[in-house]
PQR file of N, CA, C, O and H, with PARSE charges and radii, in Angstrom:
ATOM      1  N   MET A   1     -36.553  27.392   1.393 -0.4000 1.5000
ATOM      2  CA  MET A   1     -35.216  27.830   0.750 -0.0000 2.0000
ATOM      3  C   MET A   1     -34.403  28.534   1.979  0.5500 1.7000
ATOM      4  O   MET A   1     -33.230  28.259   2.229 -0.5500 1.4000
ATOM      5  N   GLU A   2     -35.132  29.423   2.668 -0.4000 1.5000
ATOM      6  CA  GLU A   2     -34.394  30.072   3.675 -0.0000 2.0000
ATOM      7  C   GLU A   2     -33.871  29.183   4.816  0.5500 1.7000
ATOM      8  O   GLU A   2     -32.819  29.405   5.416 -0.5500 1.4000
ATOM      9  H   GLU A   2     -36.086  29.647   2.465  0.4000 1.0000
ATOM     10  N   GLN A   3     -34.712  28.145   5.061 -0.4000 1.5000
ATOM     11  CA  GLN A   3     -34.227  27.047   6.041 -0.0000 2.0000
ATOM     12  C   GLN A   3     -32.994  26.357   5.610  0.5500 1.7000
ATOM     13  O   GLN A   3     -32.044  26.182   6.373 -0.5500 1.4000
ATOM     14  H   GLN A   3     -35.566  27.965   4.574  0.4000 1.0000
ATOM     15  N   ARG A   4     -33.017  25.968   4.380 -0.4000 1.5000
ATOM     16  CA  ARG A   4     -31.797  25.245   3.731 -0.0000 2.0000
ATOM     17  C   ARG A   4     -30.712  26.190   3.753  0.5500 1.7000
ATOM     18  O   ARG A   4     -29.593  25.767   4.045 -0.5500 1.4000
ATOM     19  H   ARG A   4     -33.789  26.111   3.760  0.4000 1.0000
ATOM     20  N   ALA A   5     -30.879  27.413   3.485 -0.4000 1.5000
ATOM     21  CA  ALA A   5     -29.673  28.416   3.409 -0.0000 2.0000
ATOM     22  C   ALA A   5     -29.133  28.496   4.870  0.5500 1.7000
ATOM     23  O   ALA A   5     -27.916  28.441   5.050 -0.5500 1.4000
ATOM     24  H   ALA A   5     -31.788  27.756   3.247  0.4000 1.0000
ATOM     25  N   LEU A   6     -29.976  28.622   5.899 -0.4000 1.5000
ATOM     26  CA  LEU A   6     -29.560  28.838   7.281 -0.0000 2.0000
ATOM     27  C   LEU A   6     -28.755  27.467   7.647  0.5500 1.7000
ATOM     28  O   LEU A   6     -27.736  27.534   8.334 -0.5500 1.4000
ATOM     29  H   LEU A   6     -30.964  28.667   5.752  0.4000 1.0000
ATOM     30  N   GLU A   7     -29.205  26.335   7.209 -0.4000 1.5000
ATOM     31  CA  GLU A   7     -28.530  25.081   7.647 -0.0000 2.0000
ATOM     32  C   GLU A   7     -27.212  25.025   6.885  0.5500 1.7000
ATOM     33  O   GLU A   7     -26.212  24.572   7.442 -0.5500 1.4000
ATOM     34  H   GLU A   7     -30.033  26.281   6.651  0.4000 1.0000
ATOM     35  N   ALA A   8     -27.178  25.460   5.655 -0.4000 1.5000
ATOM     36  CA  ALA A   8     -25.917  25.428   4.968 -0.0000 2.0000
ATOM     37  C   ALA A   8     -24.891  26.337   5.589  0.5500 1.7000
ATOM     38  O   ALA A   8     -23.718  25.981   5.698 -0.5500 1.4000
ATOM     39  H   ALA A   8     -27.991  25.828   5.203  0.4000 1.0000
ATOM     40  N   GLU A   9     -25.336  27.538   6.007 -0.4000 1.5000
ATOM     41  CA  GLU A   9     -24.431  28.540   6.719 -0.0000 2.0000
ATOM     42  C   GLU A   9     -23.986  28.109   7.950  0.5500 1.7000
ATOM     43  O   GLU A   9     -22.842  28.372   8.321 -0.5500 1.4000
ATOM     44  H   GLU A   9     -26.289  27.828   5.919  0.4000 1.0000
ATOM     45  N   SER A  10     -24.873  27.385   8.727 -0.4000 1.5000
ATOM     46  CA  SER A  10     -24.318  26.746  10.022 -0.0000 2.0000
ATOM     47  C   SER A  10     -23.334  25.716   9.759  0.5500 1.7000
ATOM     48  O   SER A  10     -22.316  25.639  10.448 -0.5500 1.4000
ATOM     49  H   SER A  10     -25.802  27.172   8.426  0.4000 1.0000
ATOM     50  N   GLN A  11     -23.580  24.900   8.778 -0.4000 1.5000
ATOM     51  CA  GLN A  11     -22.634  23.809   8.426 -0.0000 2.0000
ATOM     52  C   GLN A  11     -21.289  24.390   8.163  0.5500 1.7000
ATOM     53  O   GLN A  11     -20.249  23.930   8.636 -0.5500 1.4000
ATOM     54  H   GLN A  11     -24.406  24.963   8.218  0.4000 1.0000
ATOM     55  N   LEU A  12     -21.380  25.586   7.261 -0.4000 1.5000
ATOM     56  CA  LEU A  12     -20.114  26.205   6.838 -0.0000 2.0000
ATOM     57  C   LEU A  12     -19.346  26.722   7.996  0.5500 1.7000
ATOM     58  O   LEU A  12     -18.135  26.512   8.074 -0.5500 1.4000
ATOM     59  H   LEU A  12     -22.224  25.960   6.876  0.4000 1.0000
ATOM     60  N   LEU A  13     -20.053  27.450   8.982 -0.4000 1.5000
ATOM     61  CA  LEU A  13     -19.308  27.882  10.091 -0.0000 2.0000
ATOM     62  C   LEU A  13     -18.702  26.740  10.992  0.5500 1.7000
ATOM     63  O   LEU A  13     -17.646  26.882  11.609 -0.5500 1.4000
ATOM     64  H   LEU A  13     -21.036  27.620   8.919  0.4000 1.0000
ATOM     65  N   LYS A  14     -19.471  25.586  11.010 -0.4000 1.5000
ATOM     66  CA  LYS A  14     -18.904  24.515  11.882 -0.0000 2.0000
ATOM     67  C   LYS A  14     -17.678  23.919  11.169  0.5500 1.7000
ATOM     68  O   LYS A  14     -16.690  23.553  11.806 -0.5500 1.4000
ATOM     69  H   LYS A  14     -20.328  25.471  10.509  0.4000 1.0000
ATOM     70  N   SER A  15     -17.767  23.828   9.791 -0.4000 1.5000
ATOM     71  CA  SER A  15     -16.688  23.369   9.045 -0.0000 2.0000
ATOM     72  C   SER A  15     -15.458  24.186   9.186  0.5500 1.7000
ATOM     73  O   SER A  15     -14.373  23.617   9.312 -0.5500 1.4000
ATOM     74  H   SER A  15     -18.570  24.125   9.273  0.4000 1.0000
ATOM     75  N   GLN A  16     -15.554  25.538   9.174 -0.4000 1.5000
ATOM     76  CA  GLN A  16     -14.551  26.494   9.398 -0.0000 2.0000
ATOM     77  C   GLN A  16     -13.807  26.356  10.715  0.5500 1.7000
ATOM     78  O   GLN A  16     -12.581  26.410  10.811 -0.5500 1.4000
ATOM     79  H   GLN A  16     -16.435  26.000   9.073  0.4000 1.0000
ATOM     80  N   ASP A  17     -14.770  26.148  11.858 -0.4000 1.5000
ATOM     81  CA  ASP A  17     -14.229  25.943  13.145 -0.0000 2.0000
ATOM     82  C   ASP A  17     -13.273  24.699  13.227  0.5500 1.7000
ATOM     83  O   ASP A  17     -12.184  24.703  13.801 -0.5500 1.4000
ATOM     84  H   ASP A  17     -15.766  26.105  11.779  0.4000 1.0000
ATOM     85  N   ASP A  18     -13.853  23.605  12.553 -0.4000 1.5000
ATOM     86  CA  ASP A  18     -13.226  22.289  12.572 -0.0000 2.0000
ATOM     87  C   ASP A  18     -11.848  22.410  11.838  0.5500 1.7000
ATOM     88  O   ASP A  18     -10.859  21.803  12.249 -0.5500 1.4000
ATOM     89  H   ASP A  18     -14.737  23.602  12.086  0.4000 1.0000
ATOM     90  N   LEU A  19     -11.825  23.206  10.753 -0.4000 1.5000
ATOM     91  CA  LEU A  19     -10.627  23.357  10.001 -0.0000 2.0000
ATOM     92  C   LEU A  19      -9.646  24.109  10.783  0.5500 1.7000
ATOM     93  O   LEU A  19      -8.468  23.759  10.716 -0.5500 1.4000
ATOM     94  H   LEU A  19     -12.628  23.699  10.419  0.4000 1.0000
ATOM     95  N   GLU A  20      -9.998  25.132  11.542 -0.4000 1.5000
ATOM     96  CA  GLU A  20      -9.097  25.960  12.430 -0.0000 2.0000
ATOM     97  C   GLU A  20      -8.421  24.948  13.512  0.5500 1.7000
ATOM     98  O   GLU A  20      -7.223  24.989  13.789 -0.5500 1.4000
ATOM     99  H   GLU A  20     -10.955  25.416  11.597  0.4000 1.0000
ATOM    100  N   ARG A  21      -9.257  24.124  14.030 -0.4000 1.5000
ATOM    101  CA  ARG A  21      -8.772  23.118  15.102 -0.0000 2.0000
ATOM    102  C   ARG A  21      -7.813  22.157  14.422  0.5500 1.7000
ATOM    103  O   ARG A  21      -6.749  21.843  14.956 -0.5500 1.4000
ATOM    104  H   ARG A  21     -10.231  24.091  13.805  0.4000 1.0000
ATOM    105  N   PHE A  22      -8.203  21.683  13.219 -0.4000 1.5000
ATOM    106  CA  PHE A  22      -7.286  20.701  12.464 -0.0000 2.0000
ATOM    107  C   PHE A  22      -5.982  21.367  12.158  0.5500 1.7000
ATOM    108  O   PHE A  22      -4.942  20.725  12.302 -0.5500 1.4000
ATOM    109  H   PHE A  22      -9.067  21.938  12.785  0.4000 1.0000
ATOM    110  N   GLN A  23      -5.961  22.627  11.740 -0.4000 1.5000
ATOM    111  CA  GLN A  23      -4.718  23.374  11.373 -0.0000 2.0000
ATOM    112  C   GLN A  23      -3.841  23.491  12.676  0.5500 1.7000
ATOM    113  O   GLN A  23      -2.626  23.316  12.583 -0.5500 1.4000
ATOM    114  H   GLN A  23      -6.806  23.149  11.623  0.4000 1.0000
ATOM    115  N   GLN A  24      -4.353  23.748  13.743 -0.4000 1.5000
ATOM    116  CA  GLN A  24      -3.621  23.790  15.013 -0.0000 2.0000
ATOM    117  C   GLN A  24      -2.985  22.441  15.412  0.5500 1.7000
ATOM    118  O   GLN A  24      -1.804  22.407  15.758 -0.5500 1.4000
ATOM    119  H   GLN A  24      -5.340  23.890  13.819  0.4000 1.0000
ATOM    120  N   PHE A  25      -3.719  21.372  15.370 -0.4000 1.5000
ATOM    121  CA  PHE A  25      -3.281  20.014  15.526 -0.0000 2.0000
ATOM    122  C   PHE A  25      -2.134  19.703  14.515  0.5500 1.7000
ATOM    123  O   PHE A  25      -1.121  19.119  14.900 -0.5500 1.4000
ATOM    124  H   PHE A  25      -4.679  21.400  15.089  0.4000 1.0000
ATOM    125  N   GLU A  26      -2.291  20.080  13.278 -0.4000 1.5000
ATOM    126  CA  GLU A  26      -1.351  19.791  12.141 -0.0000 2.0000
ATOM    127  C   GLU A  26      -0.085  20.479  12.551  0.5500 1.7000
ATOM    128  O   GLU A  26       0.977  19.875  12.398 -0.5500 1.4000
ATOM    129  H   GLU A  26      -3.113  20.555  12.966  0.4000 1.0000
ATOM    130  N   LYS A  27      -0.099  21.656  13.046 -0.4000 1.5000
ATOM    131  CA  LYS A  27       1.071  22.453  13.387 -0.0000 2.0000
ATOM    132  C   LYS A  27       1.780  21.813  14.554  0.5500 1.7000
ATOM    133  O   LYS A  27       3.004  21.692  14.506 -0.5500 1.4000
ATOM    134  H   LYS A  27      -0.962  22.146  13.170  0.4000 1.0000
ATOM    135  N   GLU A  28       1.085  21.388  15.615 -0.4000 1.5000
ATOM    136  CA  GLU A  28       1.611  20.675  16.765 -0.0000 2.0000
ATOM    137  C   GLU A  28       2.332  19.432  16.327  0.5500 1.7000
ATOM    138  O   GLU A  28       3.443  19.145  16.775 -0.5500 1.4000
ATOM    139  H   GLU A  28       0.091  21.485  15.655  0.4000 1.0000
ATOM    140  N   VAL A  29       1.690  18.693  15.444 -0.4000 1.5000
ATOM    141  CA  VAL A  29       2.255  17.352  15.002 -0.0000 2.0000
ATOM    142  C   VAL A  29       3.536  17.687  14.318  0.5500 1.7000
ATOM    143  O   VAL A  29       4.532  17.024  14.607 -0.5500 1.4000
ATOM    144  H   VAL A  29       0.788  18.926  15.080  0.4000 1.0000
ATOM    145  N   LYS A  30       3.619  18.707  13.387 -0.4000 1.5000
ATOM    146  CA  LYS A  30       4.897  19.059  12.689 -0.0000 2.0000
ATOM    147  C   LYS A  30       6.010  19.481  13.713  0.5500 1.7000
ATOM    148  O   LYS A  30       7.161  19.077  13.550 -0.5500 1.4000
ATOM    149  H   LYS A  30       2.810  19.246  13.152  0.4000 1.0000
ATOM    150  N   GLU A  31       5.673  20.287  14.761 -0.4000 1.5000
ATOM    151  CA  GLU A  31       6.690  20.670  15.570 -0.0000 2.0000
ATOM    152  C   GLU A  31       7.143  19.436  16.439  0.5500 1.7000
ATOM    153  O   GLU A  31       8.334  19.334  16.735 -0.5500 1.4000
ATOM    154  H   GLU A  31       4.738  20.615  14.893  0.4000 1.0000
ATOM    155  N   LYS A  32       6.281  18.552  16.831 -0.4000 1.5000
ATOM    156  CA  LYS A  32       6.698  17.297  17.568 -0.0000 2.0000
ATOM    157  C   LYS A  32       7.448  16.417  16.735  0.5500 1.7000
ATOM    158  O   LYS A  32       8.362  15.765  17.241 -0.5500 1.4000
ATOM    159  H   LYS A  32       5.314  18.635  16.591  0.4000 1.0000
ATOM    160  N   ASN A  33       7.170  16.311  15.485 -0.4000 1.5000
ATOM    161  CA  ASN A  33       7.999  15.469  14.559 -0.0000 2.0000
ATOM    162  C   ASN A  33       9.357  16.100  14.362  0.5500 1.7000
ATOM    163  O   ASN A  33      10.298  15.336  14.148 -0.5500 1.4000
ATOM    164  H   ASN A  33       6.428  16.841  15.074  0.4000 1.0000
ATOM    165  N   LEU A  34       9.568  17.364  14.405 -0.4000 1.5000
ATOM    166  CA  LEU A  34      10.830  18.001  14.351 -0.0000 2.0000
ATOM    167  C   LEU A  34      11.645  17.699  15.732  0.5500 1.7000
ATOM    168  O   LEU A  34      12.831  17.370  15.763 -0.5500 1.4000
ATOM    169  H   LEU A  34       8.804  17.985  14.579  0.4000 1.0000
ATOM    170  N   LEU A  35      10.915  17.846  16.715 -0.4000 1.5000
ATOM    171  CA  LEU A  35      11.631  17.506  18.027 -0.0000 2.0000
ATOM    172  C   LEU A  35      11.972  16.012  18.128  0.5500 1.7000
ATOM    173  O   LEU A  35      13.041  15.684  18.644 -0.5500 1.4000
ATOM    174  H   LEU A  35       9.952  18.114  16.690  0.4000 1.0000
ATOM    175  N   ILE A  36      11.193  15.173  17.703 -0.4000 1.5000
ATOM    176  CA  ILE A  36      11.565  13.705  17.610 -0.0000 2.0000
ATOM    177  C   ILE A  36      12.796  13.519  16.745  0.5500 1.7000
ATOM    178  O   ILE A  36      13.747  12.819  17.090 -0.5500 1.4000
ATOM    179  H   ILE A  36      10.325  15.439  17.284  0.4000 1.0000
ATOM    180  N   GLY A  37      12.730  14.136  15.681 -0.4000 1.5000
ATOM    181  CA  GLY A  37      13.890  13.951  14.718 -0.0000 2.0000
ATOM    182  C   GLY A  37      15.294  14.438  15.453  0.5500 1.7000
ATOM    183  O   GLY A  37      16.341  13.803  15.328 -0.5500 1.4000
ATOM    184  H   GLY A  37      11.956  14.705  15.400  0.4000 1.0000
ATOM    185  N   LYS A  38      15.178  15.615  16.212 -0.4000 1.5000
ATOM    186  CA  LYS A  38      16.388  16.162  16.773 -0.0000 2.0000
ATOM    187  C   LYS A  38      16.840  15.214  17.962  0.5500 1.7000
ATOM    188  O   LYS A  38      18.036  15.037  18.191 -0.5500 1.4000
ATOM    189  H   LYS A  38      14.327  16.131  16.314  0.4000 1.0000
ATOM    190  N   LEU A  39      15.890  14.641  18.671 -0.4000 1.5000
ATOM    191  CA  LEU A  39      16.152  13.796  19.657 -0.0000 2.0000
ATOM    192  C   LEU A  39      16.726  12.478  19.230  0.5500 1.7000
ATOM    193  O   LEU A  39      17.611  11.925  19.882 -0.5500 1.4000
ATOM    194  H   LEU A  39      14.918  14.785  18.485  0.4000 1.0000
ATOM    195  N   ARG A  40      16.230  11.992  18.160 -0.4000 1.5000
ATOM    196  CA  ARG A  40      16.915  10.686  17.550 -0.0000 2.0000
ATOM    197  C   ARG A  40      18.275  11.083  17.087  0.5500 1.7000
ATOM    198  O   ARG A  40      19.153  10.275  17.391 -0.5500 1.4000
ATOM    199  H   ARG A  40      15.511  12.441  17.630  0.4000 1.0000
ATOM    200  N   HIS A  41      18.636  12.082  16.458 -0.4000 1.5000
ATOM    201  CA  HIS A  41      19.973  12.476  16.078 -0.0000 2.0000
ATOM    202  C   HIS A  41      20.806  12.445  17.225  0.5500 1.7000
ATOM    203  O   HIS A  41      21.868  11.824  17.213 -0.5500 1.4000
ATOM    204  H   HIS A  41      17.923  12.738  16.211  0.4000 1.0000
ATOM    205  N   GLU A  42      20.314  13.205  18.425 -0.4000 1.5000
ATOM    206  CA  GLU A  42      21.212  13.290  19.540 -0.0000 2.0000
ATOM    207  C   GLU A  42      21.368  11.921  20.076  0.5500 1.7000
ATOM    208  O   GLU A  42      22.487  11.640  20.505 -0.5500 1.4000
ATOM    209  H   GLU A  42      19.450  13.710  18.434  0.4000 1.0000
ATOM    210  N   ALA A  43      20.392  10.970  20.130 -0.4000 1.5000
ATOM    211  CA  ALA A  43      20.615   9.627  20.621 -0.0000 2.0000
ATOM    212  C   ALA A  43      21.577   8.849  19.914  0.5500 1.7000
ATOM    213  O   ALA A  43      22.364   8.100  20.493 -0.5500 1.4000
ATOM    214  H   ALA A  43      19.483  11.198  19.782  0.4000 1.0000
ATOM    215  N   VAL A  44      21.534   9.020  18.573 -0.4000 1.5000
ATOM    216  CA  VAL A  44      22.506   8.340  17.664 -0.0000 2.0000
ATOM    217  C   VAL A  44      23.989   8.774  17.973  0.5500 1.7000
ATOM    218  O   VAL A  44      24.920   7.972  18.045 -0.5500 1.4000
ATOM    219  H   VAL A  44      20.895   9.629  18.103  0.4000 1.0000
ATOM    220  N   THR A  45      24.108  10.207  18.157 -0.4000 1.5000
ATOM    221  CA  THR A  45      25.525  10.624  18.490 -0.0000 2.0000
ATOM    222  C   THR A  45      26.035  10.174  19.784  0.5500 1.7000
ATOM    223  O   THR A  45      27.214   9.867  19.958 -0.5500 1.4000
ATOM    224  H   THR A  45      23.352  10.859  18.099  0.4000 1.0000
ATOM    225  N   LEU A  46      25.036  10.134  20.790 -0.4000 1.5000
ATOM    226  CA  LEU A  46      25.484   9.793  22.196 -0.0000 2.0000
ATOM    227  C   LEU A  46      25.895   8.245  22.153  0.5500 1.7000
ATOM    228  O   LEU A  46      26.896   7.816  22.727 -0.5500 1.4000
ATOM    229  H   LEU A  46      24.078  10.383  20.648  0.4000 1.0000
ATOM    230  N   ASN A  47      25.051   7.494  21.443 -0.4000 1.5000
ATOM    231  CA  ASN A  47      25.244   6.200  21.214 -0.0000 2.0000
ATOM    232  C   ASN A  47      26.669   5.886  20.718  0.5500 1.7000
ATOM    233  O   ASN A  47      27.422   5.069  21.247 -0.5500 1.4000
ATOM    234  H   ASN A  47      24.238   7.842  20.977  0.4000 1.0000
ATOM    235  N   ASP A  48      26.947   6.647  19.623 -0.4000 1.5000
ATOM    236  CA  ASP A  48      28.281   6.500  18.950 -0.0000 2.0000
ATOM    237  C   ASP A  48      29.524   6.816  19.912  0.5500 1.7000
ATOM    238  O   ASP A  48      30.567   6.163  19.933 -0.5500 1.4000
ATOM    239  H   ASP A  48      26.335   7.311  19.193  0.4000 1.0000
ATOM    240  N   HIS A  49      29.255   7.832  20.634 -0.4000 1.5000
ATOM    241  CA  HIS A  49      30.285   8.287  21.728 -0.0000 2.0000
ATOM    242  C   HIS A  49      30.501   7.152  22.751  0.5500 1.7000
ATOM    243  O   HIS A  49      31.616   6.783  23.122 -0.5500 1.4000
ATOM    244  H   HIS A  49      28.408   8.363  20.617  0.4000 1.0000
ATOM    245  N   LEU A  50      29.325   6.632  23.173 -0.4000 1.5000
ATOM    246  CA  LEU A  50      29.396   5.584  24.248 -0.0000 2.0000
ATOM    247  C   LEU A  50      30.105   4.390  23.702  0.5500 1.7000
ATOM    248  O   LEU A  50      30.958   3.796  24.362 -0.5500 1.4000
ATOM    249  H   LEU A  50      28.420   6.932  22.872  0.4000 1.0000
ATOM    250  N   THR A  51      29.768   4.054  22.546 -0.4000 1.5000
ATOM    251  CA  THR A  51      30.336   2.908  21.785 -0.0000 2.0000
ATOM    252  C   THR A  51      31.891   2.948  21.716  0.5500 1.7000
ATOM    253  O   THR A  51      32.626   2.009  22.022 -0.5500 1.4000
ATOM    254  H   THR A  51      29.075   4.536  22.009  0.4000 1.0000
ATOM    255  N   LYS A  52      32.292   4.194  21.263 -0.4000 1.5000
ATOM    256  CA  LYS A  52      33.805   4.466  21.240 -0.0000 2.0000
ATOM    257  C   LYS A  52      34.447   4.407  22.520  0.5500 1.7000
ATOM    258  O   LYS A  52      35.514   3.801  22.609 -0.5500 1.4000
ATOM    259  H   LYS A  52      31.695   4.956  21.014  0.4000 1.0000
ATOM    260  N   ALA A  53      33.934   4.958  23.528 -0.4000 1.5000
ATOM    261  CA  ALA A  53      34.383   4.958  24.936 -0.0000 2.0000
ATOM    262  C   ALA A  53      34.395   3.556  25.361  0.5500 1.7000
ATOM    263  O   ALA A  53      35.415   3.205  25.954 -0.5500 1.4000
ATOM    264  H   ALA A  53      33.067   5.451  23.456  0.4000 1.0000
ATOM    265  N   LEU A  54      33.511   2.713  25.190 -0.4000 1.5000
ATOM    266  CA  LEU A  54      33.580   1.256  25.547 -0.0000 2.0000
ATOM    267  C   LEU A  54      34.606   0.572  24.917  0.5500 1.7000
ATOM    268  O   LEU A  54      35.305  -0.211  25.561 -0.5500 1.4000
ATOM    269  H   LEU A  54      32.683   2.998  24.707  0.4000 1.0000
ATOM    270  N   ARG A  55      34.802   0.795  23.597 -0.4000 1.5000
ATOM    271  CA  ARG A  55      35.804   0.111  22.874 -0.0000 2.0000
ATOM    272  C   ARG A  55      37.262   0.558  23.465  0.5500 1.7000
ATOM    273  O   ARG A  55      38.144  -0.282  23.646 -0.5500 1.4000
ATOM    274  H   ARG A  55      34.234   1.431  23.074  0.4000 1.0000
ATOM    275  N   MET A  56      37.424   1.777  23.718 -0.4000 1.5000
ATOM    276  CA  MET A  56      38.685   2.246  24.419 -0.0000 2.0000
ATOM    277  C   MET A  56      38.935   1.601  25.694  0.5500 1.7000
ATOM    278  O   MET A  56      40.071   1.232  25.995 -0.5500 1.4000
ATOM    279  H   MET A  56      36.708   2.459  23.572  0.4000 1.0000
ATOM    280  N   LEU A  57      37.849   1.431  26.526 -0.4000 1.5000
ATOM    281  CA  LEU A  57      37.991   0.845  27.792 -0.0000 2.0000
ATOM    282  C   LEU A  57      38.287  -0.678  27.682  0.5500 1.7000
ATOM    283  O   LEU A  57      39.014  -1.241  28.500 -0.5500 1.4000
ATOM    284  H   LEU A  57      36.927   1.730  26.281  0.4000 1.0000
ATOM    285  N   LYS A  58      37.730  -1.285  26.700 -0.4000 1.5000
ATOM    286  CA  LYS A  58      38.072  -2.752  26.490 -0.0000 2.0000
ATOM    287  C   LYS A  58      39.501  -3.016  26.026  0.5500 1.7000
ATOM    288  O   LYS A  58      40.090  -4.067  26.279 -0.5500 1.4000
ATOM    289  H   LYS A  58      37.139  -0.827  26.036  0.4000 1.0000
ATOM    290  N   LYS A  59      40.049  -1.961  25.302 -0.4000 1.5000
ATOM    291  CA  LYS A  59      41.441  -2.239  24.862 -0.0000 2.0000
ATOM    292  C   LYS A  59      42.367  -1.920  25.956  0.5500 1.7000
ATOM    293  O   LYS A  59      43.577  -2.122  25.848 -0.5500 1.4000
ATOM    294  H   LYS A  59      39.570  -1.107  25.096  0.4000 1.0000
ATOM    295  N   GLY A  60      41.771  -1.379  27.106 -0.4000 1.5000
ATOM    296  CA  GLY A  60      42.779  -1.384  28.197 -0.0000 2.0000
ATOM    297  C   GLY A  60      43.345   0.146  28.287  0.5500 1.7000
ATOM    298  O   GLY A  60      44.318   0.381  29.004 -0.5500 1.4000
ATOM    299  H   GLY A  60      40.789  -1.215  27.194  0.4000 1.0000
ATOM    300  N   SER A  61      42.811   1.007  27.660 -0.4000 1.5000
ATOM    301  CA  SER A  61      43.350   2.410  27.618 -0.0000 2.0000
ATOM    302  C   SER A  61      43.054   2.968  29.081  0.5500 1.7000
ATOM    303  O   SER A  61      42.116   2.517  29.739 -0.5500 1.4000
ATOM    304  H   SER A  61      42.021   0.816  27.077  0.4000 1.0000
ATOM    305  N   ALA A  62      43.829   3.888  29.524 -0.4000 1.5000
ATOM    306  CA  ALA A  62      43.510   4.536  30.736 -0.0000 2.0000
ATOM    307  C   ALA A  62      42.235   5.353  30.735  0.5500 1.7000
ATOM    308  O   ALA A  62      41.872   5.968  29.731 -0.5500 1.4000
ATOM    309  H   ALA A  62      44.591   4.254  28.990  0.4000 1.0000
ATOM    310  N   SER A  63      41.554   5.351  31.882 -0.4000 1.5000
ATOM    311  CA  SER A  63      40.412   6.109  31.987 -0.0000 2.0000
ATOM    312  C   SER A  63      40.490   7.567  31.615  0.5500 1.7000
ATOM    313  O   SER A  63      39.570   8.199  31.095 -0.5500 1.4000
ATOM    314  H   SER A  63      41.849   4.851  32.697  0.4000 1.0000
ATOM    315  N   GLU A  64      41.642   8.026  31.921 -0.4000 1.5000
ATOM    316  CA  GLU A  64      41.816   9.507  31.618 -0.0000 2.0000
ATOM    317  C   GLU A  64      41.839   9.791  30.133  0.5500 1.7000
ATOM    318  O   GLU A  64      41.380  10.852  29.712 -0.5500 1.4000
ATOM    319  H   GLU A  64      42.390   7.513  32.344  0.4000 1.0000
ATOM    320  N   ASN A  65      42.336   8.917  29.355 -0.4000 1.5000
ATOM    321  CA  ASN A  65      42.295   8.970  27.844 -0.0000 2.0000
ATOM    322  C   ASN A  65      40.749   9.017  27.319  0.5500 1.7000
ATOM    323  O   ASN A  65      40.370   9.796  26.444 -0.5500 1.4000
ATOM    324  H   ASN A  65      42.709   8.055  29.698  0.4000 1.0000
ATOM    325  N   VAL A  66      39.940   8.100  27.959 -0.4000 1.5000
ATOM    326  CA  VAL A  66      38.652   8.017  27.529 -0.0000 2.0000
ATOM    327  C   VAL A  66      37.884   9.399  27.767  0.5500 1.7000
ATOM    328  O   VAL A  66      37.250   9.989  26.892 -0.5500 1.4000
ATOM    329  H   VAL A  66      40.248   7.467  28.670  0.4000 1.0000
ATOM    330  N   ASP A  67      38.044   9.835  29.135 -0.4000 1.5000
ATOM    331  CA  ASP A  67      37.498  11.159  29.431 -0.0000 2.0000
ATOM    332  C   ASP A  67      37.890  12.264  28.514  0.5500 1.7000
ATOM    333  O   ASP A  67      37.073  13.072  28.074 -0.5500 1.4000
ATOM    334  H   ASP A  67      38.559   9.355  29.846  0.4000 1.0000
ATOM    335  N   LYS A  68      39.038  12.278  28.263 -0.4000 1.5000
ATOM    336  CA  LYS A  68      39.647  13.434  27.373 -0.0000 2.0000
ATOM    337  C   LYS A  68      39.034  13.281  26.035  0.5500 1.7000
ATOM    338  O   LYS A  68      38.611  14.284  25.462 -0.5500 1.4000
ATOM    339  H   LYS A  68      39.702  11.621  28.620  0.4000 1.0000
ATOM    340  N   TYR A  69      38.942  12.019  25.447 -0.4000 1.5000
ATOM    341  CA  TYR A  69      38.409  11.861  24.157 -0.0000 2.0000
ATOM    342  C   TYR A  69      36.868  12.232  23.964  0.5500 1.7000
ATOM    343  O   TYR A  69      36.408  12.854  23.007 -0.5500 1.4000
ATOM    344  H   TYR A  69      39.286  11.204  25.913  0.4000 1.0000
ATOM    345  N   VAL A  70      36.156  11.732  25.058 -0.4000 1.5000
ATOM    346  CA  VAL A  70      34.802  12.015  25.078 -0.0000 2.0000
ATOM    347  C   VAL A  70      34.499  13.587  25.336  0.5500 1.7000
ATOM    348  O   VAL A  70      33.338  13.992  25.380 -0.5500 1.4000
ATOM    349  H   VAL A  70      36.530  11.227  25.837  0.4000 1.0000
TER
END
């Protein structure tokens, strides 16, 4: 019985260590997902600005107007 209790206790400690590592990884993943979301949003915004600037250039607007708009 004592041997089984020691084995169970060692498994518990190992599980607790694994849980701590898992929680750290989970936190990192959440932070990186937030960063990815922010970068995607910024990329969409920049793409929109570039699309508008290209449309203005194709219409023959002066480049000064495009610079002022952007």
